C-alpha positions as CSV (number, residue, x, y, z in Angstrom):
1,M,8.0,-12.0,-0.5
2,L,8.7,-9.2,-3.0
3,E,11.8,-8.7,-5.1
4,I,12.1,-5.8,-7.6
5,E,15.1,-5.9,-9.8
6,N,16.3,-2.9,-12.0
7,L,12.7,-1.9,-12.8
8,T,12.2,1.0,-15.2
9,V,8.7,2.2,-15.8
10,S,7.2,4.7,-18.3
11,V,3.9,6.1,-19.4
12,E,3.4,7.2,-23.0
13,G,7.2,7.4,-23.5
14,K,7.8,9.4,-20.3
15,E,10.1,7.7,-17.8
16,L,8.6,7.7,-14.3
17,L,10.8,5.2,-12.4
18,K,14.4,4.1,-13.2
19,D,16.4,1.1,-12.0
20,I,14.3,0.5,-8.9
21,N,15.7,-2.2,-6.7
22,L,13.6,-3.2,-3.7
23,S,13.2,-6.3,-1.6
24,I,10.7,-7.0,1.1
25,A,11.0,-10.2,3.2
26,E,8.2,-12.3,4.6
27,G,6.8,-10.6,7.7
28,E,8.5,-7.3,6.9
29,T,6.8,-3.9,6.8
30,R,8.5,-1.3,4.6
31,M,7.8,2.4,4.6
32,L,8.4,4.2,1.3
33,F,8.9,8.0,1.7
34,G,8.7,10.5,-1.2
35,E,7.4,13.9,-2.1
36,N,4.3,14.4,-4.1
37,G,4.8,13.4,-7.7
38,S,7.9,11.4,-7.0
39,G,6.5,8.2,-8.5
40,K,5.4,6.4,-5.3
41,T,1.9,5.6,-6.6
42,S,3.3,4.6,-10.0
43,L,5.5,2.0,-8.3
44,L,2.5,0.5,-6.4
45,M,0.5,0.4,-9.6
46,A,3.4,-1.3,-11.5
47,I,3.6,-3.9,-8.7
48,M,-0.1,-4.5,-8.9
49,G,-0.2,-4.5,-12.7
50,L,-2.7,-1.6,-13.0
51,G,-2.9,1.5,-15.2
52,P,-1.1,2.5,-18.4
53,F,2.4,1.8,-17.0
54,K,4.9,0.1,-19.3
55,I,7.7,-2.0,-17.9
56,E,10.7,-0.9,-20.0
57,S,13.2,-3.2,-18.2
58,G,13.7,-5.2,-15.0
59,R,11.3,-7.6,-13.4
60,I,9.0,-8.1,-10.4
61,L,9.2,-11.3,-8.4
62,F,6.5,-12.4,-5.9
63,K,7.2,-15.4,-3.7
64,G,10.0,-16.3,-6.1
65,Q,7.8,-16.2,-9.2
66,D,8.1,-13.7,-12.0
67,I,4.9,-11.7,-12.2
68,T,6.2,-8.8,-14.3
69,H,3.7,-9.2,-17.1
70,L,0.8,-11.0,-15.3
71,P,-2.6,-9.2,-15.3
72,A,-3.8,-7.6,-12.1
73,N,-6.4,-10.2,-11.3
74,E,-3.8,-13.0,-11.3
75,R,-1.5,-11.0,-9.0
76,A,-4.5,-10.5,-6.6
77,G,-5.2,-14.2,-6.8
78,R,-1.6,-15.0,-5.8
79,G,-1.9,-12.8,-2.7
80,I,-1.3,-9.2,-3.4
81,G,-3.7,-6.5,-2.2
82,I,-3.8,-2.8,-2.7
83,M,-5.4,0.2,-1.0
84,F,-5.9,3.1,-3.3
85,Q,-5.4,6.7,-2.3
86,R,-8.4,7.7,-4.4
87,P,-10.6,4.6,-5.1
88,P,-13.3,4.8,-7.7
89,T,-17.0,5.1,-7.0
90,I,-19.0,2.2,-8.3
91,R,-22.7,2.9,-8.5
92,G,-25.1,0.0,-8.1
93,L,-22.6,-2.2,-6.2
94,K,-23.2,-2.3,-2.5
95,V,-20.3,-2.4,0.0
96,K,-21.7,-5.7,1.3
97,Q,-21.9,-7.2,-2.1
98,M,-18.3,-6.3,-2.8
99,L,-17.1,-7.8,0.5
100,E,-19.0,-11.0,-0.3
101,I,-17.3,-11.2,-3.7
102,I,-13.9,-10.8,-2.1
103,E,-14.4,-12.9,1.0
104,H,-13.7,-16.5,-0.2
105,D,-13.1,-18.2,3.2
106,G,-16.7,-17.9,4.4
107,G,-15.9,-15.1,6.9
108,D,-18.5,-13.0,8.5
109,V,-18.8,-9.8,6.5
110,D,-20.9,-8.1,9.2
111,E,-18.3,-8.9,11.8
112,L,-15.6,-7.4,9.6
113,A,-17.6,-4.3,9.1
114,G,-18.2,-4.0,12.8
115,S,-14.4,-4.0,13.5
116,L,-14.1,-0.8,11.5
117,N,-17.4,0.8,12.6
118,F,-18.7,0.4,9.1
119,T,-21.9,-1.6,9.5
120,E,-24.1,1.4,8.6
121,F,-22.4,1.6,5.2
122,L,-22.9,-2.0,4.0
123,E,-26.0,-1.1,2.0
124,R,-24.4,2.0,0.4
125,D,-23.1,2.1,-3.1
126,L,-19.3,1.6,-3.0
127,N,-17.5,4.8,-2.2
128,L,-20.5,7.0,-3.2
129,G,-20.4,10.2,-1.1
130,F,-17.9,8.8,1.3
131,S,-15.6,11.2,3.3
132,G,-11.8,10.7,3.2
133,G,-11.8,8.6,6.4
134,E,-14.8,6.5,5.1
135,L,-13.0,5.8,1.8
136,K,-9.9,4.6,3.7
137,R,-12.1,2.3,6.0
138,A,-13.9,0.9,2.9
139,E,-10.6,0.1,1.3
140,L,-9.2,-1.5,4.4
141,L,-12.4,-3.5,4.9
142,Q,-11.9,-5.0,1.4
143,L,-8.3,-5.8,2.2
144,L,-9.3,-7.5,5.4
145,A,-11.8,-9.6,3.4
146,Q,-9.1,-10.5,0.8
147,D,-6.5,-11.2,3.5
148,P,-3.5,-10.8,1.1
149,D,0.1,-11.9,1.8
150,L,1.5,-8.6,0.5
151,V,-0.3,-5.4,1.4
152,L,0.3,-2.3,-0.7
153,L,-1.0,0.9,1.0
154,D,-1.1,4.3,-0.8
155,E,-0.9,7.1,1.8
156,P,-3.3,5.6,4.3
157,E,-3.2,8.7,6.5
158,S,-4.1,11.1,3.6
159,G,-7.3,13.0,4.2
160,V,-8.1,11.2,7.5
161,D,-9.2,13.0,10.6
162,L,-8.0,12.1,14.2
163,V,-11.1,10.1,14.9
164,N,-10.5,7.7,12.0
165,I,-6.7,7.5,12.0
166,S,-6.6,5.3,15.1
167,L,-9.2,2.9,13.6
168,I,-7.2,2.8,10.4
169,G,-3.9,2.2,12.2
170,N,-5.4,-0.7,14.1
171,A,-6.8,-2.3,10.9
172,I,-3.4,-2.0,9.2
173,G,-1.9,-3.6,12.2
174,T,-4.4,-6.5,11.9
175,L,-3.6,-6.9,8.2
176,L,0.1,-7.0,8.9
177,Q,-0.1,-9.3,11.9
178,K,1.5,-6.8,14.2
179,D,0.1,-8.8,17.1
180,V,2.3,-11.7,16.0
181,H,6.0,-11.7,16.1
182,K,7.8,-15.1,15.6
183,E,5.4,-16.4,13.1
184,R,4.5,-13.2,11.3
185,K,4.2,-13.8,7.5
186,K,2.3,-10.9,6.1
187,A,4.4,-8.2,4.3
188,G,3.6,-4.6,3.6
189,L,4.7,-1.7,1.5
190,I,3.3,1.6,2.8
191,I,3.9,4.8,0.9
192,T,3.7,8.2,2.7
193,H,4.5,11.8,2.0
194,S,4.1,13.1,5.5
195,G,5.2,10.1,7.6
196,H,2.3,10.5,10.0
197,I,1.3,6.9,9.6
198,L,4.4,5.9,11.5
199,D,2.7,7.2,14.7
200,Y,0.2,4.4,14.3
201,V,2.0,1.6,12.4
202,E,5.5,0.4,13.1
203,A,7.7,-0.3,10.1
204,D,10.8,-2.5,10.0
205,R,12.7,-0.4,7.4
206,G,12.2,2.7,5.4
207,C,13.5,4.0,2.1
208,V,13.2,7.1,0.0
209,L,12.1,7.5,-3.6
210,V,14.0,10.5,-5.1
211,N,14.9,11.3,-8.8
212,K,12.9,8.3,-10.0
213,T,14.8,5.7,-7.9
214,I,15.3,4.3,-4.4
215,W,17.9,6.5,-2.8
216,C,18.5,5.1,0.6
217,T,17.3,2.4,3.0
218,G,17.5,2.5,6.8
219,N,15.6,3.1,10.1
220,P,12.3,4.7,9.1
221,H,12.2,7.0,12.1
222,E,15.8,8.3,11.4
223,I,14.9,8.8,7.7
224,L,11.7,10.7,8.6
225,K,13.7,12.9,11.0
226,G,16.2,13.7,8.3
227,I,13.4,14.6,5.8
228,R,11.8,16.9,8.4
229,E,15.1,18.6,9.1
230,R,16.5,18.9,5.5
231,G,13.6,18.2,3.2
232,Y,13.6,15.5,0.4
233,E,16.4,17.4,-1.4
234,G,18.6,16.7,1.6
235,C,18.3,13.0,0.7
236,L,20.4,13.7,-2.4
237,T,23.4,14.8,-0.4
238,C,23.0,12.4,2.6
239,Q,26.0,10.1,3.0
240,R,24.3,7.3,5.0
């Protein structure tokens, strides 16, 4: 589904990511751990083709096709969706209007909103005055309407209270077809600092972003346990 080969990314001449190699298979959910400022969000933005990020070397393949230099709208059209950690407020654009723009299969927008207890927000300006949990639900609602093949989630548990986290976990499970096993096709890359999202969404594999690159890959629960015991600096001396 996604293949990143020797990717080096910079902003205004400052190197943020170096020699990133990462592959995610069809139906796989990958958890990417990293401390704040490690470059996790920069990696998602580079995959999506957003922001001032310059690809210095390497390439990004999606479904076997090179998308390294495609604009973001073409990547979205091919089946990549992203959930921002801090999405912008868009005054004058109602949540329902946004969902109707995204939903291209004739799905029921009201039914989608009901699944996330978001019906009362449909006539509100997008993200205007939303709490942390409401922002996350609005983002997930748009992803459910888009129904992408590859889902990129930027710290979905950040700023979410206990009332909302279960709803959000269930919505992510729906996006990633967690109720399907043999025929699961949706893939996901979830970035997290705390690892709390693992309590609500099961991942197949985990990896750590340290010193601008992917440092290790393995069982996400074992990786999280190691991080909690030794911190992210412990990843630099781990021999796994």
